[in-house]
C-alpha positions, 0 to 999 in steps of 0.5 A: 500500500505504501508503494501505491501511495508513493506512486500516486502522490504526484497524480496521473504520471507516466509511472501510474499510466504504465502500471494501469496499462499493464493490469487493464486486461486482468480484472482481478488485478484491477479490482485489487488496485481499486480496493487499494486506491479507495482508502488511500484517496478517502483518507487524503493520503494522496491529493488525486486529480484525474484527467479531464475525461476521468473527471467528466466520467466521475461527474456523470456517474455521480449525477446518475447515482444521485438520480437513482438514489432519489428514485429509490428513496424510501425503498428498503435496503438496496445494493447499488452496483457499477459494471465497467467494461473496458473496450480499449480507449472507450468504456461502457459504464452501467449502474443500477441496483440489485432487486431481491426478486428480479435481480440486477436492475439497470438504471443507466448505461453509456459508453464514453472515451476515457484516458485510462479505464483502470483509473476511471474505474478506481475513481468511481468504485467507492460509490457503489456496494458491488463493483465489476470490471470486465475487458471485452471488445465493443459489441457491434450492432447488426445493421437493419435489413432493407425491409426491416419494417415488415415482420418476416424481415425482422424475424429473419434478422434475429434468427440464424435458422430462418433463411434455411427454413425459408429455402426448405419451404420454397423448394417444397412449395415449387415441387407441388405447385401446379402451373 
């Protein structure tokens, strides 16, 4: 812990950047870093100031969390969670709470570009009861087919087997068709 205090004492330096880049694909290491970063920052052992993108990310998380807590006001105990998915220079941040009956409930989710996903995660982690960190490529959305507004096209777009079933019935139909 003392090594981390010395490392973080001067803010976001090249040495900090080197450390976070070396662990950013290992979720266990990132969770360990966050667990050590939180008390150091909370006790004032370092005077942490992040980069502008990290600060903007922190402000958005705080704002969304405040809105969620206002919405849940009066509700029995709930556990808040944050899930940060590292996509490289972009992160997807998801916040919500765990419902006793329904499981996790997503309150807000967005994707932002940040300078350092590990520091961004460590900076917001203390606000939540449960924290998750993942490292995955960004999911790509399938483009809509040209005739997507019609039901058969929507059906075909989301079912891999639809094309083969269509071909099967077309060949059967043509075989028994009378001209």
